[in-house]
All heavy atoms as an XYZ file, in Angstrom:
894
protein
N       0.807     -1.129     -0.013
C       0.017      0.029      0.068
C       0.842      1.232      0.064
O       1.837      1.334      0.705
C      -0.920     -0.038      1.257
C      -1.916      1.232      1.306
S      -2.904      1.257      2.791
C      -3.862     -0.253      2.579
N       0.483      2.218     -0.759
C       1.103      3.571     -0.774
C       0.565      4.459      0.220
O      -0.700      4.644      0.256
C       1.183      4.160     -2.233
C       1.980      5.364     -2.371
C       1.917      6.016     -3.803
O       1.333      5.345     -4.706
O       2.516      7.000     -3.980
N       1.321      5.219      1.003
C       0.849      6.001      2.105
C       1.144      7.440      1.708
O       2.052      8.133      2.138
C       1.542      5.634      3.382
C       1.294      4.239      3.914
C       2.260      3.227      3.449
C       0.179      3.939      4.585
C       1.948      1.868      3.806
C      -0.080      2.588      4.890
C       0.810      1.561      4.509
O       0.562      0.320      4.838
N       0.274      7.992      0.864
C       0.438      9.331      0.236
C      -0.395     10.322      0.948
O      -1.462     10.116      1.359
C       0.075      9.228     -1.237
C       0.229     10.491     -1.990
C      -0.247     10.323     -3.407
C      -0.057     11.750     -4.170
N      -0.531     11.602     -5.525
N       0.268     11.466      1.194
C      -0.426     12.685      1.901
C      -1.688     12.980      1.066
O      -1.685     13.056     -0.171
C       0.606     13.764      1.801
C      -0.003     15.117      2.450
C       1.008     16.189      2.362
N       0.654     17.364      2.976
C       0.830     17.808      4.146
N       1.644     16.973      4.949
N       0.385     18.957      4.610
N      -2.801     13.202      1.801
C      -4.100     13.503      1.149
C      -4.875     12.302      0.903
O      -6.065     12.468      0.451
N      -4.429     11.125      1.201
C      -5.211      9.924      0.919
C      -6.119      9.633      2.193
O      -5.737      9.727      3.364
C      -4.182      8.673      0.782
O      -3.424      8.938     -0.247
C      -5.117      7.464      0.420
N      -7.440      9.376      1.835
C      -8.413      8.912      2.899
C      -8.286      7.439      3.052
O      -8.514      6.717      2.069
C      -9.813      9.431      2.583
C      -9.862     10.907      2.235
C     -10.789      9.027      3.601
C     -11.108     11.430      1.731
N      -7.959      6.904      4.225
C      -7.963      5.599      4.508
C      -8.843      5.205      5.695
O      -9.326      5.976      6.390
C      -6.411      5.180      4.864
C      -5.520      5.423      3.704
C      -5.948      6.087      6.027
N      -9.077      3.853      5.772
C      -9.901      3.298      6.912
C      -8.889      2.836      7.887
O      -7.967      2.102      7.634
C     -10.736      2.130      6.377
C     -11.757      1.580      7.371
C     -12.741      2.700      7.646
C     -12.538      0.486      6.743
N      -9.135      3.419      9.148
C      -8.121      3.155     10.305
C      -8.800      2.479     11.447
O     -10.013      2.922     11.825
C      -7.551      4.444     10.777
C      -6.617      4.251     11.926
C      -6.785      5.189      9.611
N      -8.264      1.541     12.133
C      -8.730      0.982     13.371
C      -8.077      1.772     14.566
O      -6.890      1.555     14.793
C      -8.362     -0.521     13.485
C      -8.953     -1.116     14.698
O      -9.464     -0.437     15.585
N      -8.821     -2.374     14.846
N      -8.787      2.613     15.136
C      -8.301      3.476     16.263
C      -8.433      2.831     17.601
O      -8.094      3.385     18.592
C      -8.972      4.829     16.306
C      -8.642      5.849     15.195
C      -9.362      5.993     14.073
C      -7.368      6.411     15.286
C      -8.999      6.905     13.117
C      -7.040      7.324     14.404
C      -7.803      7.563     13.254
N      -8.879      1.542     17.667
C      -9.030      0.893     18.994
C      -7.677      0.139     19.270
O      -6.972     -0.212     18.376
C     -10.157     -0.216     18.808
C     -11.491      0.430     18.700
O     -11.798      1.430     19.379
N     -12.341     -0.126     17.904
N      -7.335      0.092     20.465
C      -8.099      0.427     21.660
C      -8.010      1.884     22.024
O      -7.126      2.553     21.713
C      -7.560     -0.503     22.819
C      -6.063     -0.503     22.369
C      -6.016     -0.562     20.909
N      -9.047      2.372     22.610
C      -9.175      3.731     23.062
C      -8.663      3.824     24.484
O      -9.094      2.976     25.396
C     -10.598      4.207     22.993
C     -10.881      5.645     23.584
C     -12.445      5.956     23.577
O     -13.206      5.042     23.801
N     -12.778      7.165     23.473
N      -7.769      4.759     24.864
C      -7.301      4.759     26.218
C      -8.205      5.596     27.243
O      -8.407      5.266     28.325
C      -5.919      5.399     26.265
C      -4.913      4.517     25.401
C      -4.678      3.321     26.078
C      -3.622      2.456     25.375
N      -3.322      1.135     25.796
N      -8.558      6.782     26.717
C      -9.410      7.718     27.495
C     -10.560      8.213     26.593
O     -10.433      8.325     25.346
C      -8.707      8.798     28.122
C      -8.012      9.736     27.138
C      -7.658      8.309     29.210
C      -7.258     10.890     27.651
N     -11.664      8.692     27.105
C     -12.840      9.136     26.317
C     -12.531     10.184     25.198
O     -13.208     10.325     24.201
C     -13.916      9.464     27.280
C     -13.520      8.864     28.572
C     -12.078      8.669     28.571
N     -11.645     11.184     25.479
C     -11.380     12.241     24.623
C     -10.649     11.777     23.344
O     -10.583     12.543     22.368
C     -10.492     13.264     25.320
C     -11.261     14.067     26.412
C     -11.329     13.198     27.708
O     -10.483     12.316     27.904
O     -12.098     13.576     28.618
N     -10.073     10.658     23.373
C      -9.226     10.109     22.148
C     -10.357      9.535     21.190
O     -11.371      8.827     21.690
C      -8.278      9.054     22.671
C      -7.137      9.603     23.378
C      -6.102      8.536     23.811
O      -6.390      7.347     23.762
O      -5.049      8.909     24.199
N     -10.038      9.606     19.963
C     -10.890      9.046     19.043
C     -10.769      7.524     18.986
O      -9.816      6.951     19.399
C     -10.425      9.593     17.564
C     -11.564      9.509     16.582
C      -9.212      8.915     17.086
C     -12.671     10.472     16.791
N     -11.959      6.852     18.667
C     -11.942      5.437     18.768
C     -12.611      4.815     17.601
O     -13.035      5.519     16.701
C     -12.596      4.918     20.085
O     -13.985      5.417     19.916
N     -12.831      3.562     17.453
C     -13.461      2.701     16.551
C     -12.791      2.719     15.236
O     -11.794      3.429     14.948
C     -14.918      2.994     16.498
C     -15.361      4.169     15.901
C     -16.921      4.343     15.866
C     -17.383      5.617     15.302
N     -18.974      5.776     15.324
N     -13.395      1.918     14.278
C     -12.805      1.868     12.906
C     -13.494      2.978     12.163
O     -14.744      3.024     12.137
C     -13.054      0.475     12.247
C     -12.635      0.586     10.814
C     -12.428     -0.589     13.018
N     -12.712      3.938     11.659
C     -13.400      5.097     10.866
C     -12.328      5.608      9.851
O     -11.108      5.316      9.947
C     -13.623      6.128     11.933
C     -12.370      6.785     12.592
C     -12.664      7.940     13.462
N     -13.548      7.618     14.505
C     -14.608      8.289     14.906
N     -15.154      9.296     14.069
N     -15.462      7.878     15.916
N     -12.739      6.356      9.018
C     -11.898      7.034      7.969
C     -10.886      8.024      8.687
O     -11.452      8.626      9.599
C     -12.847      7.660      6.919
C     -14.138      6.997      7.188
C     -14.189      6.689      8.618
N      -9.961      8.307      7.949
C      -8.923      9.247      8.431
C      -8.134      9.740      7.184
O      -7.997      8.916      6.107
C      -7.935      8.748      9.481
N      -7.483     10.905      7.253
C      -6.717     11.523      6.188
C      -5.232     11.410      6.615
O      -4.824     11.952      7.587
C      -7.171     12.882      5.872
C      -8.595     13.022      5.500
C      -6.286     13.513      4.853
C      -9.174     14.398      5.665
N      -4.398     10.766      5.687
C      -2.986     10.834      5.941
C      -2.491     12.281      5.508
O      -2.739     12.830      4.505
C      -2.238      9.808      5.032
C      -2.650      8.425      5.296
C      -0.780      9.888      5.096
C      -2.100      7.426      4.333
N      -1.881     12.965      6.670
C      -1.367     14.235      6.421
C       0.188     14.317      6.516
O       0.711     15.338      6.183
C      -2.042     15.281      7.422
C      -1.939     14.822      8.775
C      -3.429     15.336      7.009
C      -0.836     15.445      9.489
N       0.818     13.249      6.932
C       2.228     13.308      7.031
C       2.823     13.282      5.532
O       2.204     12.799      4.645
C       2.821     12.133      7.834
O       2.203     10.972      7.492
N       4.149     13.773      5.474
C       4.888     13.861      4.186
C       4.971     12.477      3.430
O       5.362     11.580      4.178
C       6.145     14.536      4.417
C       7.001     14.614      3.123
O       6.508     15.446      2.375
O       7.867     13.912      2.880
N       4.674     12.302      2.271
C       4.683     11.133      1.479
C       6.033     10.474      1.557
O       6.140      9.332      1.706
C       4.142     11.394      0.066
O       2.883     11.917     -0.012
C       4.178     10.146     -0.768
N       7.111     11.342      1.336
C       8.497     10.711      1.351
C       8.842     10.186      2.731
O       9.475      9.085      2.794
C       9.435     11.806      1.013
C       9.301     12.161     -0.489
O       8.920     11.326     -1.323
O       9.798     13.298     -0.819
N       8.398     10.846      3.890
C       8.710     10.360      5.208
C       7.798      9.078      5.377
O       8.251      8.181      6.117
C       8.356     11.343      6.230
C       9.340     12.521      6.306
C       8.901     13.524      7.413
C      10.761     12.051      6.755
N       6.704      9.014      4.807
C       5.838      7.775      4.996
C       6.404      6.662      4.461
O       6.185      5.461      4.899
C       4.470      8.032      4.454
C       3.678      9.174      5.089
O       3.871      9.503      6.299
N       2.707      9.725      4.402
N       7.248      6.814      3.383
C       7.951      5.611      2.771
C       9.063      5.039      3.771
O       9.406      3.881      3.575
C       8.722      6.022      1.479
C       7.617      6.250      0.347
O       6.472      5.843      0.413
O       7.949      6.963     -0.606
N       9.580      5.956      4.685
C      10.704      5.671      5.576
C      10.260      5.069      6.891
O      10.707      4.098      7.323
C      11.718      6.801      5.680
C      12.165      7.160      4.378
C      12.751      6.530      6.732
C      12.854      8.498      4.412
N       9.324      5.798      7.471
C       8.881      5.515      8.861
C       7.714      4.457      8.868
O       7.086      4.225      7.904
C       8.257      6.714      9.483
C       9.258      7.961      9.556
C       8.494      9.151     10.094
C      10.410      7.679     10.437
N       7.569      3.780     10.048
C       6.600      2.814     10.228
C       5.242      3.439     10.762
O       4.299      2.835     10.871
C       6.918      1.709     11.249
C       8.017      0.837     10.700
O       8.141      0.618      9.506
O       8.971      0.442     11.446
N       5.353      4.776     11.026
C       4.138      5.632     11.412
C       3.712      6.527     10.420
O       4.588      7.006      9.616
C       4.512      6.335     12.692
C       4.924      5.580     13.993
C       5.412      6.550     15.036
C       3.797      4.793     14.504
N       2.480      6.851     10.380
C       1.937      8.029      9.543
C       1.061      8.835     10.469
O       0.476      8.428     11.484
C       1.121      7.422      8.374
C       1.957      6.767      7.293
C      -0.043      6.653      8.779
N       0.945     10.204     10.171
C       0.150     11.104     10.921
C      -1.122     11.162     10.105
O      -1.193     11.362      8.915
C       0.796     12.397     10.997
O       2.004     12.221     11.814
N      -2.276     11.133     10.911
C      -3.572     11.195     10.315
C      -4.473     12.193     11.103
O      -4.235     12.497     12.163
C      -4.203      9.720     10.297
C      -3.451      8.777      9.364
C      -4.505      9.318     11.623
N      -5.505     12.650     10.339
C      -6.648     13.338     10.965
C      -7.895     12.540     10.789
O      -8.209     12.197      9.664
C      -6.702     14.783     10.255
C      -8.117     15.443     10.708
C      -5.606     15.713     10.547
N      -8.595     12.291     11.833
C      -9.628     11.386     11.950
C     -10.838     12.126     11.222
O     -11.016     13.388     11.376
C     -10.007     10.961     13.295
N     -11.786     11.459     10.682
C     -13.068     11.756     10.204
C     -14.202     11.422     11.080
O     -14.188     10.329     11.682
C     -13.299     11.353      8.745
C     -12.227     11.833      7.654
C     -12.647     11.196      6.271
C     -12.290     13.277      7.512
N     -15.237     12.115     10.964
C     -16.513     11.807     11.755
C     -17.648     12.186     10.748
O     -17.612     13.057     10.074
C     -16.632     12.576     13.101
O     -17.790     12.194     13.698
C     -16.656     14.068     12.858
N     -18.859     11.402     11.084
C     -20.040     11.737     10.324
C     -20.969     12.537     11.277
O     -22.017     12.979     10.872
C     -20.799     10.486      9.916
O     -20.972      9.628     11.039
C     -19.964      9.646      8.816
N     -20.430     12.887     12.455
C     -21.196     13.803     13.375
C     -20.811     15.287     12.812
O     -19.953     15.891     13.372
C     -20.763     13.613     14.790
C     -21.414     14.479     15.721
O     -22.502     15.075     15.414
N     -20.950     14.550     16.970
N     -21.621     15.740     11.899
C     -21.304     17.023     11.219
C     -21.654     18.316     11.973
O     -22.706     18.187     12.667
C     -22.016     17.079      9.851
C     -21.762     15.827      8.898
C     -22.562     15.976      7.636
C     -20.277     15.607      8.574
N     -20.697     19.201     12.014
C     -20.786     20.524     12.608
C     -20.708     21.537     11.537
O     -19.551     21.712     11.044
C     -19.945     20.674     13.798
C     -20.097     19.645     14.867
C     -20.183     22.066     14.331
C     -19.063     19.743     16.018
N     -21.760     22.275     11.157
C     -21.643     23.387     10.164
C     -20.966     24.533     10.758
O     -20.911     24.895     11.933
C     -23.078     23.757      9.770
C     -23.831     22.750      9.003
O     -23.098     21.866      8.339
O     -25.002     22.710      9.064
N     -20.181     25.127      9.770
C     -19.442     26.407     10.073
C     -18.443     26.327     11.216
O     -18.391     27.146     12.051
C     -20.394     27.516     10.277
C     -21.335     27.766      9.080
O     -20.821     27.716      8.030
O     -22.521     27.951      9.327
N     -17.655     25.277     11.381
C     -16.753     25.044     12.426
C     -15.257     25.182     11.959
O     -14.397     24.649     12.643
C     -17.029     23.709     13.090
N     -14.973     25.912     10.865
C     -13.733     26.162     10.438
C     -12.928     26.905     11.527
O     -13.545     27.754     12.259
C     -13.636     27.005      9.136
C     -14.105     26.296      7.881
C     -14.258     27.218      6.740
C     -13.120     25.135      7.550
N     -11.700     26.741     11.736
C     -10.870     25.915     11.098
C     -10.641     24.591     11.496
O      -9.875     23.677     10.971
C      -9.424     26.726     11.134
C      -9.510     27.239     12.555
C     -10.929     27.626     12.734
N     -11.283     24.201     12.638
C     -10.996     22.839     13.281
C     -11.856     21.676     12.501
O     -11.399     20.558     12.639
C     -11.365     22.890     14.761
C     -10.490     23.572     15.692
C     -10.793     23.529     17.136
C      -8.962     23.136     15.407
N     -12.827     22.021     11.887
C     -13.712     20.982     11.124
C     -13.754     21.410      9.776
O     -14.199     22.468      9.430
C     -15.074     20.915     11.732
C     -15.224     20.448     13.129
C     -15.097     18.869     13.174
N     -15.307     18.300     14.466
C     -16.329     17.644     14.877
N     -17.279     17.457     14.077
N     -16.360     17.129     16.135
N     -13.427     20.485      8.887
C     -13.400     20.686      7.434
C     -14.226     19.670      6.709
O     -14.116     18.428      7.001
C     -12.024     20.689      6.766
C     -11.197     21.952      7.177
C     -12.061     20.654      5.320
C     -10.448     21.797      8.431
N     -15.327     20.052      6.051
C     -16.250     19.159      5.438
C     -15.621     18.418      4.236
O     -15.103     19.092      3.334
C     -17.554     19.961      5.004
C     -18.637     19.060      4.429
C     -19.430     18.168      5.354
N     -19.552     18.713      6.822
C     -20.567     19.374      7.237
N     -21.633     19.783      6.347
N     -20.737     19.958      8.473
N     -15.757     17.142      4.168
C     -15.396     16.308      3.068
C     -16.594     15.582      2.541
O     -17.175     14.875      3.288
C     -14.190     15.255      3.476
C     -13.088     16.037      4.250
C     -13.794     14.596      2.289
C     -12.290     16.969      3.449
N     -16.987     15.951      1.400
C     -18.149     15.293      0.686
C     -17.911     13.935      0.365
O     -16.833     13.561     -0.024
C     -18.605     16.105     -0.442
C     -19.209     17.477      0.038
O     -19.822     17.674      1.042
N     -18.812     18.458     -0.718
N     -18.875     13.014      0.477
C     -18.831     11.609      0.078
C     -18.286     11.525     -1.475
O     -18.644     12.287     -2.269
C     -20.041     10.856      0.285
C     -21.229     11.234     -0.650
C     -22.450     10.459     -0.370
C     -23.549     10.869     -1.271
N     -24.692     10.110     -1.033
N     -17.403     10.533     -1.627
C     -16.847     10.250     -2.912
C     -16.089      8.923     -2.907
O     -15.639      8.488     -1.720
C     -15.810     11.326     -3.317
C     -14.742     11.565     -2.342
C     -13.895     12.806     -2.885
C     -13.030     13.353     -1.847
N     -12.129     14.511     -2.292
N     -16.036      8.208     -3.848
C     -15.387      6.948     -4.101
C     -15.894      6.045     -2.989
O     -17.123      5.747     -2.894
C     -13.842      7.085     -4.089
C     -13.402      8.006     -5.171
O     -13.983      8.026     -6.290
O     -12.450      8.879     -4.937
N     -15.022      5.409     -2.104
C     -15.431      4.584     -1.117
C     -15.775      5.215      0.262
O     -16.059      4.592      1.195
C     -14.411      3.436     -0.918
C     -14.173      2.596     -2.060
C     -13.075      1.548     -1.761
C     -15.471      1.801     -2.399
N     -15.672      6.563      0.272
C     -16.061      7.385      1.435
C     -17.481      7.558      1.212
O     -18.023      8.418      0.374
C     -15.347      8.742      1.580
C     -15.670      9.619      2.759
C     -15.244      8.920      4.047
C     -15.095     10.961      2.646
N     -18.353      6.834      1.945
C     -19.775      6.666      1.614
C     -20.651      7.771      2.279
O     -21.843      7.844      1.936
C     -20.304      5.319      1.973
C     -19.481      4.124      1.354
C     -20.026      2.771      1.942
C     -19.558      4.164     -0.117
N     -20.076      8.576      3.177
C     -20.996      9.589      3.794
C     -20.192     10.813      3.930
O     -18.900     10.772      3.975
C     -21.317      9.181      5.270
C     -22.233      8.010      5.348
C     -22.562      7.626      6.696
O     -21.738      7.131      7.488
N     -23.760      8.015      7.208
N     -20.907     11.997      3.793
C     -20.280     13.262      4.075
C     -19.672     13.202      5.478
O     -20.260     12.680      6.443
C     -21.337     14.414      4.024
C     -21.690     14.701      2.649
O     -21.239     14.203      1.687
O     -22.714     15.505      2.484
N     -18.459     13.748      5.694
C     -17.715     13.688      6.869
C     -17.037     14.969      7.242
O     -16.780     15.807      6.324
C     -16.719     12.591      6.854
O     -17.333     11.307      6.495
N     -16.714     15.245      8.582
C     -15.867     16.343      8.933
C     -14.576     15.775      9.321
O     -14.498     14.867     10.144
C     -16.498     16.994     10.068
C     -17.681     18.031      9.763
O     -17.868     18.194      8.517
O     -18.276     18.532     10.683
N     -13.510     16.434      8.731
C     -12.169     16.150      9.194
C     -11.941     16.936     10.534
O     -12.219     18.155     10.590
C     -11.188     16.581      8.194
N     -11.522     16.197     11.632
C     -11.427     16.802     12.872
C      -9.941     17.174     13.142
O      -9.156     16.346     13.571
C     -11.914     15.819     14.030
C     -13.406     15.463     13.895
S     -13.852     14.370     15.190
C     -13.101     12.768     14.542
N      -9.575     18.481     12.814
C      -8.078     18.788     12.892
C      -7.595     18.646     14.322
O      -6.389     18.598     14.423
C      -7.903     20.191     12.363
S      -8.212     20.247     10.597
N      -8.412     18.651     15.289
C      -7.997     18.529     16.683
C      -7.755     17.099     17.009
O      -7.078     16.811     18.024
C      -9.011     19.104     17.659
C     -10.323     18.285     17.860
C     -11.378     18.388     16.825
O     -11.094     19.000     15.791
O     -12.507     17.748     17.011
N      -8.037     16.233     16.183
C      -7.852     14.757     16.336
C      -6.700     14.235     15.468
O      -6.785     13.467     14.638
C      -9.037     13.895     16.063
C     -10.168     14.031     17.139
C      -9.775     13.432     18.428
O      -8.810     12.655     18.527
N     -10.519     13.745     19.466
N      -5.503     15.024     15.519
C      -4.277     14.745     14.810
C      -3.596     13.657     15.596
O      -3.376     13.759     16.862
C      -3.441     15.955     14.739
C      -2.106     15.896     14.236
C      -2.068     15.410     12.698
C      -1.339     17.190     14.251
N      -3.182     12.480     14.939
C      -2.564     11.369     15.523
C      -1.619     10.714     14.707
O      -1.844     10.592     13.586
C      -3.718     10.475     16.052
C      -3.235      9.355     16.883
C      -4.366      8.634     17.531
N      -4.068      7.276     17.962
C      -4.809      6.461     18.457
N      -6.073      6.591     18.526
N      -4.310      5.259     18.943
N      -0.517     10.213     15.241
C       0.450      9.285     14.632
C       0.002      7.942     14.855
O      -0.179      7.605     16.116
C       1.924      9.673     14.961
O       2.284     10.857     14.555
N      -0.098      7.111     13.904
C      -0.440      5.715     14.098
C       0.403      4.760     13.350
O       1.169      5.165     12.311
C      -1.946      5.406     13.512
C      -1.956      5.793     12.073
C      -2.936      6.258     14.372
C      -3.181      5.273     11.420
N       0.459      3.489     13.684
C       1.277      2.433     13.006
C       0.539      2.225     11.683
O      -0.781      2.257     11.581
C       1.257      1.135     13.770
O       1.690      0.106     13.038
N       1.210      2.057     10.690
C       0.687      1.686      9.344
C      -0.155      0.461      9.381
O      -1.087      0.216      8.631
C       1.738      1.532      8.301
C       2.501      2.706      7.864
C       3.555      2.406      6.969
C       4.427      3.606      6.604
N       5.557      3.257      5.761
N      -0.006     -0.378     10.406
C      -0.650     -1.642     10.541
C      -2.142     -1.455     10.903
O      -2.957     -2.282     10.780
C      -0.086     -2.726     11.555
O      -0.207     -2.103     12.908
N      -2.466     -0.135     11.335
C      -3.851      0.172     11.688
C      -4.633      0.519     10.404
O      -5.875      0.573     10.598
C      -3.839      1.332     12.624
C      -3.431      1.082     14.126
C      -3.483      2.261     14.938
N      -3.209      2.009     16.316
C      -4.025      1.661     17.222
N      -5.260      1.385     16.896
N      -3.672      1.382     18.526
N      -4.100      0.734      9.378
C      -4.662      1.119      8.132
C      -5.226     -0.174      7.368
O      -4.255     -1.071      7.151
C      -3.864      1.947      7.230
C      -3.464      3.224      7.956
C      -4.419      2.258      5.806
C      -2.470      4.065      7.270
N      -6.433     -0.234      6.948
C      -6.999     -1.413      6.447
C      -7.153     -1.303      4.995
O      -6.999     -2.255      4.088
C      -8.271     -1.927      6.996
O      -9.315     -0.869      6.911
C      -8.089     -2.177      8.556
N      -7.523     -0.047      4.391
C      -7.731      0.080      2.958
C      -7.830      1.560      2.687
O      -8.121      2.383      3.457
C      -8.850     -0.644      2.489
C     -10.235     -0.083      2.877
C     -11.468     -0.921      2.217
C     -12.825     -0.428      2.592
N     -13.793     -1.219      1.962
N      -7.689      1.875      1.357
C      -7.763      3.266      0.827
C      -9.149      3.463      0.329
O      -9.836      2.601     -0.276
C      -6.858      3.426     -0.425
C      -7.107      4.716     -1.092
C      -5.274      3.291      0.053
N      -9.723      4.635      0.835
C     -11.094      4.978      0.425
C     -11.156      5.980     -0.669
O     -12.051      5.964     -1.579
C     -11.823      5.501      1.629
C     -11.883      4.529      2.867
C     -12.543      5.173      4.035
C     -12.576      3.232      2.501
N     -10.317      7.061     -0.655
C     -10.366      8.097     -1.646
C      -9.212      8.916     -1.491
O      -8.131      8.608     -0.641
C     -11.768      8.960     -1.442
O     -11.864      9.857     -2.429
N      -9.119     10.149     -2.200
C      -8.131     11.110     -2.072
C      -8.734     12.435     -2.022
O      -9.683     12.720     -2.624
C      -7.243     11.032     -3.357
O      -6.777      9.694     -3.495
C      -6.088     11.956     -3.304
N      -8.045     13.404     -1.127
C      -8.527     14.772     -1.181
C      -8.136     15.560     -2.416
O      -7.078     15.222     -3.023
C      -7.833     15.557      0.029
C      -8.124     14.921      1.405
C      -7.507     15.889      2.455
C      -9.657     14.938      1.640
N      -8.816     16.555     -2.777
C      -8.376     17.428     -3.786
C      -7.522     18.541     -3.247
O      -7.437     18.581     -1.892
C      -9.520     18.064     -4.591
C     -10.503     18.902     -3.815
O     -10.067     19.687     -2.876
N     -11.889     18.792     -4.014
N      -6.855     19.334     -4.016
C      -5.866     20.250     -3.579
C      -6.490     21.294     -2.481
O      -5.932     21.680     -1.522
C      -5.306     21.032     -4.698
C      -4.087     21.813     -4.287
C      -2.859     20.975     -3.842
O      -2.704     19.829     -4.348
O      -2.119     21.420     -2.985
N      -7.734     21.748     -2.845
C      -8.485     22.776     -1.906
C      -8.715     22.065     -0.556
O      -8.481     22.702      0.481
C      -9.656     23.179     -2.586
C     -10.602     24.175     -1.861
C     -11.803     24.632     -2.444
O     -11.887     24.652     -3.703
O     -12.648     25.053     -1.634
N      -9.181     20.848     -0.592
C      -9.493     20.218      0.607
C      -8.181     19.998      1.613
O      -8.178     20.238      2.720
C     -10.156     18.865      0.518
C     -11.476     18.856     -0.134
C     -12.005     17.573     -0.683
O     -11.130     16.744     -1.174
O     -13.199     17.290     -0.660
N      -7.176     19.588      0.943
C      -5.890     19.472      1.553
C      -5.376     20.845      2.156
O      -4.865     20.871      3.314
C      -4.784     18.857      0.621
C      -3.482     18.483      1.357
C      -3.717     17.514      2.456
C      -2.588     17.797      0.232
N      -5.595     21.911      1.504
C      -5.084     23.196      2.019
C      -5.879     23.565      3.200
O      -5.283     24.106      4.102
C      -5.149     24.249      0.822
C      -4.069     24.057     -0.214
C      -3.842     25.247     -0.988
C      -2.785     25.130     -2.052
N      -1.492     24.776     -1.458
N      -7.219     23.304      3.123
C      -8.049     23.647      4.404
C      -7.613     22.797      5.529
O      -7.620     23.341      6.721
C      -9.494     23.405      4.076
C     -10.138     24.421      3.088
C     -11.538     23.930      2.655
C     -10.242     25.813      3.837
N      -7.325     21.466      5.331
C      -6.848     20.656      6.383
C      -5.528     21.170      7.000
O      -5.338     21.313      8.205
C      -6.670     19.189      5.946
C      -7.898     18.597      5.420
C      -5.990     18.274      6.990
C      -8.921     18.251      6.523
N      -4.543     21.564      6.102
C      -3.277     22.082      6.514
C      -3.490     23.339      7.319
O      -2.829     23.572      8.390
C      -2.414     22.475      5.296
C      -1.912     21.096      4.621
C      -1.353     21.447      3.288
O      -1.378     22.582      2.784
O      -0.620     20.543      2.754
N      -4.331     24.311      6.924
C      -4.569     25.527      7.617
C      -5.218     25.193      9.019
O      -4.833     25.780     10.032
C      -5.565     26.371      6.770
C      -6.022     27.649      7.640
C      -5.114     28.717      7.741
C      -7.298     27.718      8.148
C      -5.499     29.825      8.482
C      -7.724     28.834      8.848
C      -6.830     29.887      8.935
N      -6.120     24.163      9.059
C      -6.787     23.850     10.324
C      -5.787     23.410     11.451
O      -5.833     23.723     12.499
N      -4.804     22.496     10.877
C      -3.824     21.929     11.755
C      -2.838     22.981     12.197
O      -2.491     23.129     13.385
C      -3.039     20.840     10.986
C      -3.918     19.590     10.761
C      -1.751     20.374     11.774
C      -3.349     18.660      9.764
N      -2.494     23.930     11.291
C      -1.604     25.042     11.736
C      -2.330     25.905     12.769
O      -1.690     26.393     13.820
C      -1.290     25.920     10.499
C      -0.292     25.232      9.574
C      -0.055     26.170      8.422
C       0.948     25.400      7.428
N       1.202     26.247      6.254
N      -3.633     26.198     12.651
C      -4.289     26.947     13.576
C      -4.439     26.187     14.937
O      -4.184     26.740     16.011
C      -5.731     27.268     13.161
C      -5.831     28.249     12.005
C      -5.293     29.638     12.440
O      -5.884     30.230     13.491
O      -4.404     30.307     11.879
N      -4.730     24.880     14.833
C      -4.804     24.121     16.182
C      -3.438     24.084     16.905
O      -3.422     24.117     18.131
C      -5.289     22.702     15.703
C      -5.840     21.919     16.935
S      -4.673     20.754     17.690
C      -3.952     19.748     16.316
N      -2.393     23.941     16.134
C      -1.082     23.829     16.777
C      -0.388     25.248     17.026
O       0.691     25.342     17.647
C      -0.150     23.097     15.886
C      -0.479     21.590     15.756
C       0.425     20.912     14.798
C      -0.407     20.896     17.035
N      -1.036     26.378     16.555
C      -0.590     27.693     16.732
C       0.700     27.957     15.951
O       1.593     28.629     16.297
N       0.813     27.461     14.806
C       1.938     27.587     13.931
C       1.790     28.782     12.951
O       0.667     29.066     12.427
C       2.143     26.330     13.046
C       2.561     25.037     13.896
C       2.690     23.952     13.049
C       3.851     25.272     14.650
C-alpha cells in the first residue's frame, strides 16, 4: 500500500485509552509527508466523523462523500494522531488540493503555527 499525503484511509483506532481520544474503525486522512511515510513505520492522520458540525472552520473541514467514502464527513483537525501503518486497512479516496489546503490550515491553527 502507498501512504500518500491527502489519501483517505480506513483506520482501526481501537483500543481507546481515554474518552477524549478518537476510537473505533473510521476514515482518516494521511497528512504526513509522503516521502517520510515511505521511511517511517508511522503515519500522521486526521480522523473523520459523520457527526457533522456546520461552520466550524478551522477545526472542522467538510469532506463530501466520494469513491469509497460513503458519507459526508468532517475532518477533525483537533484529532491529529500518529499511528502504525498496521492500523490502516484500505484506501477509500483522495482529497483534492483545496481540501488538503483547508486541512493544513486547520492543523496550523490548532497547533498555533
